[in-house]
C-alpha positions as YAML, in Angstrom:
chain: A
units: angstrom
residues:
- id: 1
  name: MET
  ca: [-13.48, -74.60, 13.53]
- id: 2
  name: PRO
  ca: [-14.34, -71.13, 11.64]
- id: 3
  name: LEU
  ca: [-11.80, -69.81, 9.18]
- id: 4
  name: GLN
  ca: [-11.53, -66.49, 11.11]
- id: 5
  name: ARG
  ca: [-9.99, -68.66, 14.27]
- id: 6
  name: ARG
  ca: [-7.92, -70.56, 11.94]
- id: 7
  name: VAL
  ca: [-5.95, -67.84, 10.40]
- id: 8
  name: PRO
  ca: [-3.12, -66.06, 12.33]
- id: 9
  name: LYS
  ca: [-3.74, -62.51, 13.70]
- id: 10
  name: PHE
  ca: [-1.39, -59.81, 12.63]
- id: 11
  name: GLY
  ca: [-1.17, -56.15, 14.16]
- id: 12
  name: PHE
  ca: [-1.74, -52.81, 12.69]
- id: 13
  name: LYS
  ca: [1.28, -51.43, 11.04]
- id: 14
  name: ASN
  ca: [1.03, -47.62, 10.55]
- id: 15
  name: PRO
  ca: [2.42, -46.68, 7.25]
- id: 16
  name: THR
  ca: [2.84, -43.04, 7.93]
- id: 17
  name: ARG
  ca: [4.80, -43.56, 11.51]
- id: 18
  name: VAL
  ca: [7.93, -41.56, 11.90]
- id: 19
  name: GLU
  ca: [10.53, -43.12, 13.96]
- id: 20
  name: TYR
  ca: [12.99, -41.06, 15.85]
- id: 21
  name: LYS
  ca: [16.31, -42.02, 17.33]
- id: 22
  name: PRO
  ca: [16.32, -40.61, 20.84]
- id: 23
  name: ILE
  ca: [19.40, -38.56, 22.01]
- id: 24
  name: ASN
  ca: [19.38, -37.41, 25.64]
- id: 25
  name: LEU
  ca: [20.87, -34.08, 27.07]
- id: 26
  name: ASP
  ca: [23.54, -36.08, 29.28]
- id: 27
  name: THR
  ca: [24.75, -37.65, 25.93]
- id: 28
  name: LEU
  ca: [25.01, -34.24, 24.40]
- id: 29
  name: GLN
  ca: [27.06, -33.02, 27.51]
- id: 30
  name: ILE
  ca: [29.52, -35.78, 27.12]
- id: 31
  name: LEU
  ca: [29.87, -35.06, 23.38]
- id: 32
  name: PHE
  ca: [30.49, -31.54, 23.93]
- id: 33
  name: ASP
  ca: [33.03, -32.18, 26.67]
- id: 34
  name: LYS
  ca: [34.58, -34.57, 24.19]
- id: 35
  name: THR
  ca: [34.66, -32.34, 21.11]
- id: 36
  name: ASN
  ca: [34.02, -28.77, 22.36]
- id: 37
  name: ALA
  ca: [31.86, -28.25, 19.52]
- id: 38
  name: ALA
  ca: [29.77, -24.91, 19.63]
- id: 39
  name: VAL
  ca: [27.18, -26.37, 17.18]
- id: 40
  name: ILE
  ca: [25.81, -29.86, 17.48]
- id: 41
  name: ASP
  ca: [24.49, -31.23, 14.39]
- id: 42
  name: GLU
  ca: [24.12, -34.26, 12.18]
- id: 43
  name: THR
  ca: [27.62, -34.23, 10.94]
- id: 44
  name: VAL
  ca: [29.00, -34.15, 14.52]
- id: 45
  name: LEU
  ca: [26.73, -36.87, 15.69]
- id: 46
  name: GLN
  ca: [27.53, -39.13, 12.66]
- id: 47
  name: GLN
  ca: [31.38, -38.72, 13.15]
- id: 48
  name: ASN
  ca: [31.01, -39.61, 16.94]
- id: 49
  name: GLY
  ca: [28.81, -42.80, 16.08]
- id: 50
  name: LEU
  ca: [25.51, -41.41, 17.65]
- id: 51
  name: MET
  ca: [23.34, -41.58, 14.49]
- id: 52
  name: ALA
  ca: [23.42, -43.23, 11.06]
- id: 53
  name: LYS
  ca: [22.95, -41.40, 7.88]
- id: 54
  name: GLY
  ca: [19.38, -40.94, 7.37]
- id: 55
  name: ASP
  ca: [18.21, -41.11, 10.88]
- id: 56
  name: LEU
  ca: [15.73, -38.85, 12.47]
- id: 57
  name: ILE
  ca: [17.00, -37.35, 15.75]
- id: 58
  name: LYS
  ca: [14.70, -36.38, 18.85]
- id: 59
  name: VAL
  ca: [16.55, -34.88, 21.94]
- id: 60
  name: LEU
  ca: [14.90, -35.82, 25.20]
- id: 61
  name: ASN
  ca: [15.30, -34.42, 28.53]
- id: 62
  name: ARG
  ca: [17.25, -37.00, 30.56]
- id: 63
  name: GLY
  ca: [20.41, -35.72, 32.39]
- id: 64
  name: GLU
  ca: [21.71, -32.18, 32.43]
- id: 65
  name: LEU
  ca: [23.19, -29.90, 29.74]
- id: 66
  name: LYS
  ca: [25.53, -27.30, 31.18]
- id: 67
  name: ALA
  ca: [27.21, -26.22, 28.03]
- id: 68
  name: SER
  ca: [25.88, -23.33, 25.86]
- id: 69
  name: VAL
  ca: [25.57, -25.08, 22.54]
- id: 70
  name: GLU
  ca: [23.29, -24.80, 19.49]
- id: 71
  name: VAL
  ca: [21.74, -28.14, 18.89]
- id: 72
  name: HIS
  ca: [20.20, -29.20, 15.34]
- id: 73
  name: ALA
  ca: [17.86, -31.99, 15.51]
- id: 74
  name: HIS
  ca: [14.57, -32.92, 13.67]
- id: 75
  name: ALA
  ca: [12.38, -32.74, 16.94]
- id: 76
  name: PHE
  ca: [12.70, -31.80, 20.63]
- id: 77
  name: SER
  ca: [10.75, -32.71, 23.59]
- id: 78
  name: ALA
  ca: [9.39, -29.34, 25.33]
- id: 79
  name: SER
  ca: [11.45, -30.01, 28.45]
- id: 80
  name: ALA
  ca: [14.58, -30.54, 26.63]
- id: 81
  name: LYS
  ca: [14.25, -27.47, 24.53]
- id: 82
  name: GLU
  ca: [13.48, -25.42, 27.68]
- id: 83
  name: ALA
  ca: [16.71, -26.89, 29.20]
- id: 84
  name: ILE
  ca: [18.90, -26.20, 26.26]
- id: 85
  name: GLU
  ca: [17.55, -22.49, 26.10]
- id: 86
  name: LYS
  ca: [18.17, -22.25, 29.88]
- id: 87
  name: ALA
  ca: [21.82, -23.34, 29.50]
- id: 88
  name: GLY
  ca: [22.27, -20.30, 26.89]
- id: 89
  name: GLY
  ca: [21.92, -22.53, 23.76]
- id: 90
  name: LYS
  ca: [19.73, -22.64, 20.99]
- id: 91
  name: ALA
  ca: [17.28, -25.38, 19.69]
- id: 92
  name: VAL
  ca: [17.19, -25.58, 16.03]
- id: 93
  name: VAL
  ca: [14.79, -27.73, 13.81]
- id: 94
  name: PRO
  ca: [15.86, -27.88, 10.10]
- id: 95
  name: ALA
  ca: [13.47, -26.71, 7.58]
- id: 96
  name: GLN
  ca: [11.39, -29.71, 6.25]
- id: 97
  name: PRO
  ca: [12.39, -30.47, 2.64]
- id: 98
  name: VAL
  ca: [9.57, -29.75, -0.18]
- id: 99
  name: ARG
  ca: [8.17, -33.02, -1.38]
- id: 100
  name: ALA
  ca: [8.44, -33.36, -5.22]
- id: 101
  name: ASN
  ca: [4.71, -33.81, -5.65]
- id: 102
  name: GLU
  ca: [4.06, -30.32, -3.83]
- id: 103
  name: LYS
  ca: [4.60, -27.15, -5.71]
- id: 104
  name: GLU
  ca: [4.60, -24.00, -4.21]
- id: 105
  name: GLY
  ca: [1.41, -22.09, -4.14]
- id: 106
  name: GLU
  ca: [-0.59, -25.25, -4.83]
- id: 107
  name: LYS
  ca: [-2.71, -27.29, -2.44]
- id: 108
  name: ASN
  ca: [-4.09, -30.63, -3.02]
...
């Protein structure tokens, strides 16, 4: 049997993949009802066990958000951002940190 058929096949692993932890609008509503926090950010999510330190958060549009809150997350789906703004809140994406190898004004 040829070598290429004897060697096990493995899939492709993308080294630049960014993996987000999903948080839905109904989860944010439950969190607001529990804490009455006007701003939901990483510290509030960590204190309530919804994310670990270093996780990237993406807010998705499952459920309904009735509260007017300011939500800080790394990414939002378009429909989730629209639903947050429709409820009277704000969807805020934090500024990306500058990498050590990138200096201001220089492009590689």
